[in-house]
C-alpha positions, 0 to 999 in steps of 0.5 A: 250122237256125240256131243261137240267139244268146245275149245279150251279158252285161249288163256288155258290153252298150252302153247304148242307150235302150229305144227304140233297142233296140226299133228295132234288133230291129224291124229284125233281125226285118224282115230275118229275114221278108223273107229268111225264115230267121235273120238271121244266116244273111243274105248281102251279096246278101239285105241289098241285096235287103232294102234295096231292098225297104224302098224299093220298100215305101214306107218313108221315108228315116228308117226306111230309115236306122233300119233300116239302123243296127239291122242295122249294130249286128247284124252288126258287134257282135252277129255281129263281121261287118262285112264284110256291111253294108260295102256297105249305104249310108245313105239321105240324109236331106233337112233342112227349112229353117224357114219364114221369116216377112216383117215384114209376116206377123209383124205380121199 
């Protein structure tokens, strides 16, 4: 069984908004549920399969990017294991162009 991960002392923790913290925790919980064990035991292959699972499950690029960012924080900062996330790629989030109205549409 894996050891319990103690949170960093308050003074050492980055200041994230509550929404950000919840998103990061959700990402780690999703990974744990996917691999069926403690997330600190995940391998590079587990992470690769998890990212493919997110895509196959129909998650959008924004959700996938947020999940990867949360996992990157978990492995880089919490566990000091940045090498595990080295091959994980962020998903490109397409930008939507604003709708430009023609002069006729504006005056209508």
